[in-house]
LOFI-7477 format. One record per residue (C-alpha): x, y, z. Coordinates in steps of 0.001 Angstrom, whole numbers, padded with zeros to 6 digits, always signed. Each point is the difference from the previous one (the first is absolute). Layout:
N
XYZ;...
% end
This chain:
539
+063631-032479+011573;-000797-002429+002741;-002793+002036+000934;-001490+000022-003517;+000436-003855-000297;-002005-000561+003091;-002609+002545-001010;-000281-001829-003240;-000269-003474+001594;-002686+001307+002417;-001967+001506-002769;+000013-003565-001945;-000982-001855+003086;-002824+002237+000664;-001095+000199-003591;+000251-003902-000375;-002151-000237+003172;-002699+002252-001303;-000037-001754-003421;-000340-003436+001648;-002559+000631+002527;-002359+002337-001763;-002656-001363-002531;+000956+001161-003617;-003561+001552-000477;+000620+002303+003058;+003597+000804-000504;-000589+003915+000728;-002231-000609+002869;+000374-001403+003652;-003031-000933+001753;-002147+002222-002143;+002068+002958+000576;+001696+001853-002666;+003824+000143+000837;+001428+003430+000552;+003380+000905-001415;+002161+002684+001512;+003308+001230-001398;+002977+000898+002398;+003460+001091-000779;+003046-002058+000517;+001323+002607+002528;-003018-000364+002213;+000135-003630-000163;+003685-000161+001005;-000289+002520+002658;-002869-001951+001451;-002383+002890+000303;-002200+002443-002240;-001744+003149+000257;-003596+001150-000367;-000727+003039-001991;-002664+002351+001157;-001127+003369-001152;-001293+002856+002102;+000868+003666+000997;+002119+001711+002774;-001513+001867+002822;+000919+001632+003388;+000114-001866+002873;-001051+003151+002235;-002848+002307-001445;-002565+001822+001579;-002919+002422-001045;-000215+002722+002476;-003530+001096+000531;-001650+002905+001907;-001255-000721+003430;-002084+003206+000105;-002158+001915-002370;+001207+003538-001120;+001765+002317-002527;+003505-000839-000887;+002208+002900+001000;+003190-001348-001786;+001238-002929-001978;+003808-000035+000416;+001143-002773-002353;-000380-001163-003490;+000126-003321-001755;+003605-001455-000027;+001159+002058+003147;+002221-001754+002438;-001140+000475+003642;+001226-001095+003297;-002075-001466+003076;-001938+002516+001754;+000282+002680-002689;-003114+002047-000553;-001813-000730-003249;-003057+001888+000230;-001984+001993+002401;-003785+000704+000548;-001363+003270+001118;-000143-000173+004014;-000973+003443+000795;-003180-001168+001774;+001838-002834+001637;+002748+002637+001195;-002756+001970+001494;-001765-003140+001734;+003311-000820+001425;+000765+003559+001292;-003407-000001+001592;+000706-003531+001530;+003327+001257+001306;-001488+002995+001406;-002816-002072+001693;+002702-002257+001443;+002140+002963+001269;-003050+001490+001570;-000858-003074+001843;+003458-000503+001236;+000221+003662+001008;-003391-000413+001476;+001386-002740+002104;+002893+002214+001065;-002416+002779+000945;-002231-002332+001847;+002986-001140+002090;+001259+003525+000504;-003423+001560+000457;-001666+002490-002358;+000081+003697+000047;-002742+002303-000860;+001640+000712-003485;+000212-003803-000711;-003594-000584+000886;-000778+002889-002348;+002000-001507-002760;-001666-003496+000596;-003463+001430-000392;+000963+001773-003146;+001258-003250-001137;-003120-001540+000743;-002027+002627-001888;+002416-000510-002975;-000891-003710-000140;-003611+000717+000145;+000282+002405-002882;+001841-002715-001848;-002762-002504+000799;-002764+002800-001207;+002122+000062-003314;+000385-003731-000432;-003890-000484+000590;-000819+002823-002444;+002518-001681-002714;-001712-003404+000601;-003367+001721-000681;+001373+001648-002978;+001496-003008-001411;-003254-002023+000590;-002003+002613-001957;+002420+000149-002761;+000233-003672-000499;-003730-000251-000113;-000186+002772-002522;+002558-001407-002206;-001702-003563+000120;-003231+001574-000866;+001556+001904-002938;+001393-003323-001055;-003240-001808+000329;-001478+002692-002106;+002205-000371-002590;-000431-003687+000002;-003698+000344-000517;+000641+002204-002796;+002265-002411-001622;-002326-002968+000478;-002768+002175-001581;+002165+000888-002866;+000684-003872-000377;-003551-000723+000021;-000667+002704-002582;+002780-001238-002241;-001341-003536+000283;-003357+001101-001054;+001123+002339-002719;+002101-002884-001437;-002908-002407-000027;-002322+002446-001577;+002568+000798-002659;+000774-003734-000572;-003843-000699-000154;-000647+002634-002419;+002665-001075-002243;-001171-003546+000095;-003568+001260-000729;+001467+001657-002999;+001732-003099-000900;-003216-002272-000027;-001667+002746-002259;+002991-000375-002213;-000129-003741-000066;-003752+000235-001034;+000974+002396-002686;+002728-002429-001171;-002509-002643-000080;-002277+001937-002330;+003139+000590-002105;+000664-003626-000099;-003640-000791-000809;-000050+002632-002774;+003101-001664-001309;-001667-003337-000104;-003123+001319-001610;+002001+001783-002779;+001986-003097-000600;-003217-002289-000256;-001471+002386-002310;+003010+000277-002148;+000231-003829-000187;-003655-000285-000891;+000341+002274-002697;+003420-000880-001531;+001629-003301+001428;-002666-002577-000291;+002008-002201-002202;+001663-003104+001360;+003301+001098-001477;+003475+000753+001945;-001113+003569+000599;-003688-000815+000758;+001091-002606+002688;+002598+002456+001284;-002547+002636+000691;-002581-002641+001534;+002844-000898+002533;+000588+003751+000804;-003690+000293+000522;-000103-002803+002484;+002999+001066+001942;-001399+003494+000308;-003359-001458+001044;+001739-001990+002862;+001773+003360+001185;-003381+001776-000071;-001792-002617+001955;+002758-000167+002518;+000262+003671+000383;-003905+000180+000403;+000214-002665+002919;+002805+001886+001776;-001772+003344-000220;-003235-001583+001269;+001727-001325+003147;+002385+002981+000385;-000491+002246+003359;+002272+003248+000327;+000285-000864+003709;+002037-003246-001039;+003429+001802-000965;+001469-003093-000735;-002549-001394-002320;+000039+003486-001803;+003847-000323-000397;-000301-003382-001583;-002932+001201-002231;+002203+003122-001257;+003041-002444-000770;-002335-002580-001705;-001803+002630-002061;+003402+001572-001208;+001074-003567-001120;-003385-000534-001670;+000006+003372-001853;+003587-000951-001088;-001275-003151-001438;-002859+001659-001822;+002221+002453-001567;+002131-002874-001226;-003120-001739-001441;-001249+003106-001651;+003343+000363-001752;-000100-003558-001015;-003569+000718-001489;+001279+003107-001656;+002726-001870-001557;-002518-002516-001514;-001987+002788-001754;+003310+000686-002275;+000390-003833-000710;-000992-001812-003209;-003144+000663-001544;-001074+002116+003255;+002266+002873-001213;-002673+000913-002469;-003088-001316+001411;+000262+001614+003427;-001111+003623+000030;+002360+002813+001344;-002647+000798+002425;+000405-003195+001815;+003753+000429+000119;-000621+003469+001557;-002504-001515+002544;+002637-002544+001103;+002578+002706+000258;-002254+002044+001825;-000563-002738+002455;+003725-000651+000330;+000330+003657+001027;-002904-000067+002436;+001376-003389+001729;+003642+001518+000037;-001101+003042+001558;-002018-001784+002461;+002918-002141+001053;+002113+002839+000431;-002569+001580+002193;-000198-003141+002284;+003923-000189+000024;+000083+003664+001167;-002838-000689+002623;+001968-002988+001223;+003095+002272+000369;-002011+002714+001893;-001507-002553+002435;+003560-001106+000827;+001304+003389+000484;-002899+000902+002116;+000588-003069+002231;+003496+001065+000666;-000779+003547+000575;-002816-001171+002529;+002418-002353+001830;+002459+002760+000245;-002624+002217+001458;-001150-002659+002558;+003551-000762+000859;+000981+003519+000523;-003062+000610+002180;+000608-003118+002199;+003554+000841+000387;-001165+003541+001213;-002107-001715+002679;+002620-002473+001010;+002687+002788+000309;-002282+002150+002203;-000846-003226+002167;+003743-000582+000530;+000463+003653+000750;-002682-000205+002663;+001655-003083+001456;+003164+001877+000367;-001752+003146+001401;-001662-002208+002622;+003372-001224+001038;+001464+003367+000066;-002860+001574+001990;+000307-002983+002433;+003799+000689+000466;-000632+003881+000323;-002771-000613+002661;+002278-002598+001820;+002731+002584-000096;-002291+002765+001312;-001351-002214+002543;+003665-000895+001244;+000746+003747+000215;-003069+000489+002375;+001047-003211+002024;+003727+001567+000224;-001413+003519+000823;-002158-001540+002745;+002928-001863+001415;+001894+003267-000109;-002769+001609+002092;+000147-002896+002380;+003775+000422+000245;-000368+003556+000813;-002611-000598+002465;+002361-002494+001750;+002678+002487-000212;-001922+002817+001728;-001242-002328+002624;+003518-001221+000563;+001155+003531+000195;-002448+001314+002484;-000319-003280+002152;+002461-001197+002536;+002138-002813-001185;-001520-003314+000870;+001269-003361-000879;-003204-000613-001979;+000449+003309-001830;+003700-000810-000754;-001093-003344-001351;-002306+001674-002364;+002606+002463-001121;+002452-002962-000637;-002766-001854-001997;-000473+003173-002022;+003613+000218-000648;+000252-003360-001300;-002921+000453-002164;+001478+003191-001563;+003315-001801-000490;-001766-002864-001926;-001915+002672-002132;+003433+001600-000472;+001828-003216-000924;-003085-000968-002458;+000311+003313-001735;+003760-000302-000140;-000394-003448-001642;-002468+001493-002593;+002223+002710-000703;+002953-002343-000674;-002358-001529-002567;+000197+003155-002064;+003866-000696-000525;+000651-002868-002591;+003404-001255+000492;+002302-002764-001448;-000228-003246+001949;+003233-001105-001515;+002722+001372-002345;-000851-000617-003736;-001205+001378-003279;-003268+001853-000722;-001794-002181-002585;-003387+001805-000123;-001527+003532+001064;-003847-000226-000128;-000653+003604+000954;+000977+003542-000430;+000355+003075+002252;-003547+001347+001269;-001841-003371-000977;-002712-001108+002208;+000824-003632+001357;-002233-002339+001907;+001048-002168+002787;+001385-003190-001349;+000910+001666-003433;+003444-000873-001513;+002526+003006-000065;+003438-001442-000636;+001461-003407-001030;+003362-001131+001329;+002267-002998-001175;+003315-001185+001397;+002284-000879-002890;+002583-001376+002154;-002071-003266+000701;-001206-001632-003163;-001662-003115-000853;-001447-001713-003215;-003380-001506-000384;+000011-002655-002656;-002361-002905-000863;+000523-003926-000610;-002324-002634-000865;-001307-002820+002089;+002514-002402-001231;+002893+002490+000366;-001113+000729+003649;+000944-003611+000845;+003594+000805-001352;+000685+002973+002287;+000169+000723+003951;+000260+002950+002187;+003627+000934+000532;+000833-001034-003716;+002821+002061-001692;-001331+002317-002605;+002163+001720-003024;-001050+002729-002075;+001564+001902-002828;+003148+002151+000513;+001061-002331+002779;-002686+001039+002345;-000826-002658+002596;-002885-000744+002424;-001548-002628+002163;-003583-001401+000193;-001838+001538+002870;-003465-001220-000515;-002001-002433-002179;-003859+000660-000187;-001928-003182+000891;-002772+000919-002611;-000333+000854-003693;-000240+003761-001076;-003478+000667-001551;+001286+002401-002439;+003319-001652-001327;-001422-003636+000845;+003508-000719+001325;+001724-000174+003631;+001433+003302+001404;+003717-000344+001179;+001636+002790+002173;+003764+000391-000720;+002082+002196+002496;+002807+001785-001987;+003081-000611+001783;+002599+001894-002264;+001163+003492+001241;-001286+002885-002178;-001658-002165-002507;-000507+001722-003456;-003876-000577+000187;-002569+002612-000343;-003319-000431+001937;-002580-001460-002316;+002550-001407-002492;-000783-003431-001508;+002480-002607+000783;+000973-003625-000623;+000831-002043+003155;+001907-003273-000257;-000744-001988+003099;+002409-002747+000894;-002262-003237+000095;+000171-002103+003202;-000287-003279-001905;+003064-001823-001381;-000502-001037-003479;+002018-003173+000403;-002480-001071+002668;-002924+000723-002146;-002431-002814-000645;+000113+000988-003768;+001905-001738-002865;+003180+001764-001398;+000369-000538-003838;+002352+001889-002277;-001764+002259-002650;+001437-001885-002828;-001597-003114+000983;-003490+001645-000392;-001627-000037-003500;-002462+003013-000586;-002817-000254-002371;
% end
């Protein structure tokens, strides 16, 4: 009760001060700014703290996309989405027969060098010398094969590129032919359109001549019907003159002008059809019912039929031109896409050719190195052991060891293993798929380490700090681990990372969450006024 009396007294004092010092005409503003009203609960006020609600989603603190470090064919994918794996478990394996062979060859080279050192130190026998010569011959044969392979690859890549360029030439010629054909078809259609417009103008002129003749013969009086027919004649004459001017200036090369002329002619024919109908009605009104001969009525009906038919023809022609434009655009687009596709294929082919030639050159270099090694081996076998000879052998052994380690490292890249224990969240490939270096194969997440990514406004950011306690639904707790210094471009809010501290939280990765962050400011120390809700009057 004492607390309530104190709060009431405090509110009355603050309210009186506000009322006394503020001008009456600006009671709702302070220094030109509109006052802001925030509502808080009594519990928050009494506890001396409040919470900031922020919304976002949960995610794993530890997740990784395992990518292939070498290109090749997938021998096997040993997991599926949702599988639990342990650190070091084999997840996928890339074919490594070639690497195995290279590793065996490197090991054999290393063993030969080491054995050669032993032989050099022990002195060579006739049999050992003969073996060394044969090994040199074998290395020479390997070099010849590698050089022939390089020549074959170079020739094949040139032939493939030549064939691709020929296909490109054909596609470009097809594109040019398609563009020419579509232009010719369109020009022919517009030539016909101009001819049809000329014919429509003749029909309009004939309608005007017929209306003028009928008026002079039957509607010369100044009565209602006569004046009506006179207005019809004047309007048709204006249409006739306008159509003649358009036709005089029209060129079939100016497609836009022809399109406008067609549209305008359709509207003019529609108007003339209405004027003829009006004139035909006048023939059956008053005294004209008996004075106008049936031949005049038949003439007007004939003109209506001609104008209607002409209008329908113009509408059909407009539709045909529209359809032809769409067909032409589609044909040209398809031809252009074909050219673009072949150009892309040539670009890819050039890269593949370059890779193939580089691989073949590398094989030649390796074969030459093999010959050099065998030559050195033969020399070491036949020569007396000297310090300088031994130094060369030791150097060759080191090179062979480095080559062996390098191939071993490359071979290890064929085995994709789990870097930590977790759950498979994605499998992007299947058995026997071709994968490139850097391509994603398997994705892992560690569900034991969760965090929430939520967003707050700029004003709310001032109320929270790193290390603040955070509460979620179902008693899940966390702590603010990071507050972004900038505004997120997508949400227009500030990103806050909350580390989940509860054991085995009932959260699913990607689940939407509401975080209640304990504010760092004490509401009782705020520079804001506290007013009971009952003391506020709402409009």
